[in-house]
C-alpha angles and dihedrals in degrees: 000000000000140000119233129215125213091248092065094049093047090049089055093050093046091047092235122174093271094053098103093044092049092048090050092051091047094049092049095050115094087216133005116199122206124187114236085231088060090050091054090047092051092050090050093050095048098038088066089057095052145286093275093061092043089054090048089053091052089050090054088055088063090066103135098240098037113111126189112223122200118230110254132189093268092053091046090055092047091049091052091050090047090053092055091048104035109007132125111277095024095098093243115133093235094066092188114199126217095274092045090057092063095047087050092048093050093049092044095047092051097037091239134147113247127231107217144145123234136022102284098093091039086069091058134068094262118113117236119240091209 
């Protein structure tokens, strides 16, 4: 089981270099959890680039083992703590944005590795799924 950040899903939709690796990791996971906050973030990012990409993002969400997870009180508390430790404007190298905080919180609350693109989460205490 893994958690998935918006960055990985957007990379798949935009056919970025990591696409095949991310699809492989997703297909091999028995379950891939995505925060509903990450889903909103992904839709926002891709909506600005056009309806076709937004529709492609929604299609990715139909991946058989992908499960949307609501934000609960525990995740909210973890996200707040993550902001003070790793958030934008804190001086920490991770510079997690608002959406990142919820992917972090989901992974942390479930003790899961996180599938992500970039170096931001690598500067935190979350294990990488790939």
